VOSE-444387 format. One line per field, with one value per residue (C-alpha): x, z, y; residue in one letter. Coordinates in steps of 0.001 Angstrom, whole numbers, plus 500000, padded with zeros to 6 digits. Each point is the difference from the previous one (the first is absolute). Layout:
// residues N
X X|... $
Z Z|... $
Y Y|... $
resn A|... $
***
This chain:
// residues 414
X 150058|497548|498094|503229|500944|496501|500304|503368|498542|497022|502320|502191|496945|498808|503343|499936|496415|500911|502993|497903|497278|502596|501477|496549|499331|503136|498935|502495|498972|501787|500586|503736|501483|503565|503110|502818|503369|501956|499096|501799|498695|496395|496803|496676|497023|502479|501986|503463|499866|502274|501627|498122|496766|496646|497873|496231|497246|499444|503530|501642|503782|502102|503710|502169|502876|502813|497821|498531|497664|500086|496670|499302|496333|500262|502647|501224|498635|501964|499305|502467|499024|502586|501009|497292|497214|496553|497820|496787|499482|496741|499404|496929|499845|503634|499616|502391|499633|502663|498677|502996|499652|503490|503462|500928|498981|501727|498309|501225|497966|500719|496503|496325|500190|497508|501651|498398|501489|497479|500433|497392|499245|501170|500397|502994|499879|502242|498418|500110|501438|503702|502845|499473|502237|498838|500440|497511|501206|498159|502257|499035|499082|500549|497172|500331|502994|499551|502743|499421|503108|498290|496475|497214|498128|496292|499314|496401|498753|497728|498011|499134|500465|502217|502769|503425|502860|503601|502347|503015|503205|498491|500165|496870|498465|496471|500200|498370|497667|498856|496457|499776|500749|496382|500098|502989|499502|498357|502959|502594|502808|502120|501035|503340|501908|503273|500952|503269|500484|497072|497218|496657|499204|502594|498608|501962|498889|499811|499032|496280|499175|498313|501187|497317|499758|502604|501740|503613|502197|503663|502928|502891|503727|499878|496325|498057|496314|498137|496372|497901|497746|498268|500560|502509|501690|501810|502021|503239|501624|503616|501957|499688|497035|496668|497014|496214|497877|496937|497377|499391|497719|499952|503781|502365|502612|503035|501121|503585|501439|503362|501840|499593|496862|499136|496709|499524|497251|499301|497717|497701|499392|503526|500253|501344|502903|499890|502797|499985|501250|499030|497286|501571|498069|500204|499848|497574|497889|501806|502406|501958|502290|500924|502574|500235|502412|499620|503442|500752|500959|496642|501597|498030|501181|497668|500521|497857|500558|497277|498287|500370|499324|498305|501334|497946|501694|497323|501503|500301|497254|502365|500217|502979|500358|502634|500552|499801|503197|501333|500230|500594|501111|498176|501785|497841|500561|499776|497912|498634|501180|503756|500588|496363|498104|496471|497201|498750|496643|497311|500930|503584|502981|501597|502914|503584|501181|500835|503591|500865|498370|501903|501819|498283|500711|502975|497800|497513|496895|498904|496702|497363|498620|496356|497727|498279|496314|497265|496381|497876|496731|498552|499607|503365|503357|502549|503379|502478|503337|502166|501439|500291|503335|502292|499240|499595|497297|498314|499889|503684|500975|497745|501626|503544|499477|497795|496884|501335|498882|502029|500710|497754|498407|498082|502144|498443|501039|503080 $
Z 532417|498374|498502|498537|498439|498572|498403|498490|498461|498630|498586|498336|498539|498672|498294|498365|498881|498467|498172|498575|498933|498275|498227|498838|498670|497887|498715|502311|502280|502897|497725|499807|496505|501103|501790|498593|499983|498440|498620|498489|498449|500379|501573|501129|499716|499686|503146|500080|499830|502663|500083|502208|499373|499157|496873|500524|497480|497985|500494|496984|499869|497736|499302|498828|497519|501340|502683|500605|502330|501018|501428|501722|499508|501409|501602|496496|497861|498948|497776|498759|498919|497584|499726|498720|500934|501399|501430|502041|502054|501092|502128|501010|501560|499140|496324|499022|496968|498886|497664|497918|499092|498603|499941|500591|502535|500497|501940|501407|501887|501108|500360|499414|501446|498107|498525|497012|498045|498281|497448|498404|497361|501274|503018|500467|502315|500352|499035|502296|503480|499260|499987|497867|499029|497661|499215|498679|498696|498544|497349|498435|496293|500078|502223|502505|500151|501653|500979|501378|501681|501600|499668|497655|500184|499326|498203|500030|497808|502373|497155|498064|502743|497726|501694|498716|501324|499747|500248|502265|498901|497521|499587|498479|499252|499938|497819|501208|497006|500488|500910|497072|497267|498876|499403|497662|496569|497334|497622|502556|498566|503058|503492|501109|502233|500256|498822|500322|498000|497798|498401|498235|497417|501685|503551|502708|500663|503312|500939|499910|497253|496807|496388|497405|496293|497894|502988|499388|502700|500430|502407|500761|499805|503266|499843|499925|499539|500465|498815|500922|497032|501516|502667|497735|497948|500333|498062|501283|498698|501013|500153|497215|498307|498552|498265|499686|501581|497928|499806|496489|499247|503649|500253|501660|497753|501122|497163|501135|498728|501743|502724|501616|500709|501154|499563|502446|500314|501872|497209|497365|499753|499590|498592|496497|499704|496817|498647|496821|498037|501918|501899|502774|502050|501493|497288|501961|503172|503232|502333|498129|500455|497066|500255|497369|499800|497459|499985|499282|496378|499565|499842|501902|502464|500740|502592|500555|503749|500506|497105|496232|498575|496730|498202|497101|497609|499071|496651|498562|502136|500611|503405|501794|503064|502614|502127|503776|501668|496865|498944|496896|499134|496957|498377|498935|496284|500209|497553|501920|503418|500324|500693|499482|497066|499182|500856|496911|498495|500537|497991|499357|500942|503402|500123|500655|503619|501120|500967|503455|501028|500183|503248|502419|499889|501950|502949|500571|501909|503195|499561|502686|502019|499780|502750|501859|500218|501839|499959|501814|499667|497872|502501|501690|498191|502285|498269|501082|500017|500802|502824|503443|501696|501575|503041|503376|502005|498469|503411|500639|496672|500568|503375|498727|497036|501717|498221|496485|497058|499260|496504|498000|497053|496911|497250|497796|502283|498976 $
Y 469628|497600|502910|501382|496623|499653|503456|499100|496808|501924|502662|497319|498304|503346|500607|496560|500585|503362|498518|497184|502455|502171|496977|498918|503484|499687|496573|498288|497133|498253|496965|499546|499522|499379|501206|502116|498244|502861|503408|502997|503206|498856|501335|498544|502344|502860|499211|498472|496191|498595|496585|497535|501886|498436|500422|500043|499362|503190|501325|501633|499561|502208|499397|502855|499939|497869|498441|496560|498141|496340|498805|496683|499049|496431|497764|499057|502848|503075|502990|502612|503515|501402|503690|502374|497543|500805|497199|499929|496848|498368|496924|498040|496526|499373|500917|502796|502233|502464|502666|501049|503692|500435|498440|496370|497351|496632|497204|496674|497414|496448|498566|500819|503528|502154|503086|501743|502915|502268|502773|502246|497339|496570|497724|497669|496982|496896|496695|496980|499730|499579|502453|503109|502908|502749|503693|502589|503365|502994|501577|503364|499703|496221|498723|497167|497668|496605|497565|496489|498600|496998|498660|501045|503288|500544|503292|501298|502801|501933|501555|496813|497412|497938|498044|499033|497866|501092|497017|499826|501711|502473|503775|501546|503377|501359|503142|503180|499990|496381|501062|502397|497521|499746|503787|500011|501647|497857|500452|498872|497895|499347|501003|501425|497599|501959|503472|501908|503214|498919|502033|499513|502645|502195|499636|498125|496435|498130|496434|499042|502507|498767|500174|500719|499299|501831|501582|501095|498468|500885|499756|502320|499249|498017|499034|496765|499197|496708|499762|496959|499165|496968|497380|498266|502730|503300|502589|501567|503166|500507|503258|502601|498313|501131|498437|499882|497266|499147|497263|498685|497033|498892|500126|502490|501590|501957|502298|500476|503280|499812|498182|496565|498005|496494|498131|497128|497428|496762|498803|501437|503723|501363|503506|500670|502436|502079|502206|502100|496960|496826|498196|497885|497445|496450|497342|497790|499931|499207|501784|502644|502978|502226|502801|502773|502939|502811|501641|503647|499215|498197|496565|497366|497376|497044|497285|496894|499677|497376|498231|500459|503450|500917|503106|501372|502448|502520|501065|496496|498395|497072|498324|498480|497758|500871|496882|500152|501156|501753|503626|502051|503537|501430|502981|502913|499332|496193|497982|497041|498830|499228|496314|498955|498555|501186|497634|498101|500756|497322|496892|501115|497749|500506|502462|499003|500194|503520|500899|501249|503253|503276|500907|502365|503744|501411|501002|497195|500951|498325|498266|500542|497127|499056|501271|497191|500848|498176|501081|497399|501921|502750|502836|500368|499679|498362|500101|497357|501820|497003|497938|501583|500618|497399|497896|501638|501644|503018|501622|499428|501526|502997|500643|499550|502315|502545|498780|500572|497946|496880|501259|497674|501692|499217|498455|502715|502838|502045 $
resn X|X|X|X|X|X|X|X|X|X|X|X|X|X|X|X|X|X|X|X|X|X|X|X|X|X|X|X|X|X|X|X|X|X|X|X|X|X|X|X|X|X|X|X|X|X|X|X|X|X|X|X|X|X|X|X|X|X|X|X|X|X|X|X|X|X|X|X|X|X|X|X|X|X|X|X|X|X|X|X|X|X|X|X|X|X|X|X|X|X|X|X|X|X|X|X|X|X|X|X|X|X|X|X|X|X|X|X|X|X|X|X|X|X|X|X|X|X|X|X|X|X|X|X|X|X|X|X|X|X|X|X|X|X|X|X|X|X|X|X|X|X|X|X|X|X|X|X|X|X|X|X|X|X|X|X|X|X|X|X|X|X|X|X|X|X|X|X|X|X|X|X|X|X|X|X|X|X|X|X|X|X|X|X|X|X|X|X|X|X|X|X|X|X|X|X|X|X|X|X|X|X|X|X|X|X|X|X|X|X|X|X|X|X|X|X|X|X|X|X|X|X|X|X|X|X|X|X|X|X|X|X|X|X|X|X|X|X|X|X|X|X|X|X|X|X|X|X|X|X|X|X|X|X|X|X|X|X|X|X|X|X|X|X|X|X|X|X|X|X|X|X|X|X|X|X|X|X|X|X|X|X|X|X|X|X|X|X|X|X|X|X|X|X|X|X|X|X|X|X|X|X|X|X|X|X|X|X|X|X|X|X|X|X|X|X|X|X|X|X|X|X|X|X|X|X|X|X|X|X|X|X|X|X|X|X|X|X|X|X|X|X|X|X|X|X|X|X|X|X|X|X|X|X|X|X|X|X|X|X|X|X|X|X|X|X|X|X|X|X|X|X|X|X|X|X|X|X|X|X|X|X|X|X|X|X|X|X|X|X|X|X|X|X|X|X|X|X|X|X|X|X|X|X|X|X|X|X|X|X|X|X|X|X $
***
C-alpha cells in the first residue's frame, strides 16, 4: 500500500513537472497575473477562457467580436479587455505588464499596484500611489488613443527614452506616423488631421498624410479636410471646395479656387487665403479665425470670426479692415468692399467710421473648431484631443458598453 501511494505521489509530481516545463517552453511561468471575474467569446493560448480561470505570466488572451474579459490583478485592481482585443500578460515580483497587440484595454487601480501597458512604441504607467483609471486603444490608421479618467499617466517613448506626462481628465492621440516625422519630405507644408471625401492631386487622403508645396487639395459634396500647418495654426476645407497650398516667403498660402475655407491660428503664422481677386489674412498677430467662401457665381463672402481681417483688392491694390465678429458679401462685379472704407495711405487722414457690414449669405457655413495640439518634445507628437468623458470608472463603463469607446473624439475629426 505504501509503495502504491509513493508511486501515485511520484506520478503526480511528474505531471506537475511536465506541465511547468511545457509552460516555460511557451514563455509562460507559474507567476500568477490575475483571476478572471467574467469572460465571453475569449481564448487564452487558443483555448476557451472560462470564468473563474487564472492568467499566468506569458499568457496571451484574445477577445472576439462581441466579447469581453474582466480581470482582477489585485484586491483593488481591475482590467477590462474590450471586443477584438489581443493582450499578452507578463508578471514578475508583483509587477504586471500588459502588452497590447490590438484593441482596447481599460485599467483601474486603487493604490500603488504596478500595472504597465506596453505597445510596440510606448509604455504607459500611472504616476504616484493614488487611484488611477486609464484606457489605451490601438486604432487602425489613427495610432494610439490614451484616456486618463483619474490620476496622471507617464508615457515613455521606447525608442528615444523620452518621457511625457498626460494630466488627469484628458484624451490624447499618438499618431501612427509619430516616429517617422523626421523622415517627412523637405517640401512638406502640413499634415492631415481629418479627411472625409478629400483628395490631394486627385488621390484620396487619410489622416497622418503630408501635404507638399503646391499640392491641389479638394473635398467632395459631403467632404471635409483639416490640415495642421504648425503647432498653432491649421487650414480647413469644407464640402465642395478646392485650392492649392503653397509656401511663399516663409508663409503658407491657400489659393482658394472654389468653396469654403477657414484659416485658424492661436498666434503668429496664420495662413493667407488668396482668391482670384483678393488677399485675405488676419490684420494683426494674435488668435485669429478667418472664413472665406467663393460662391458659384464668383462672389466672395468673408467673415472675421476671431480678430480683425485685412482684405486686399488685387486690382486696385487697396486694403480694407473687416472688424472682428463682422462679415461682408462682395459681389463679383463690385468695386471696393461693400460697407468698408479703404485704409488710408501713410500720412493720410483717418477714414470715416464704416457702416454696418452686409448680412451673411442665405446658407451660412459652420465654422470648424480649432484643434488643440500639444507637443511637449521634438520626437513624438502627442495630440491632446480634448477632455475625457464624464465621471465614473473606466472599467465600469467598458463593462456596461461591451468595451466600446466612450465617444470622445478630436474636435478636428468629422
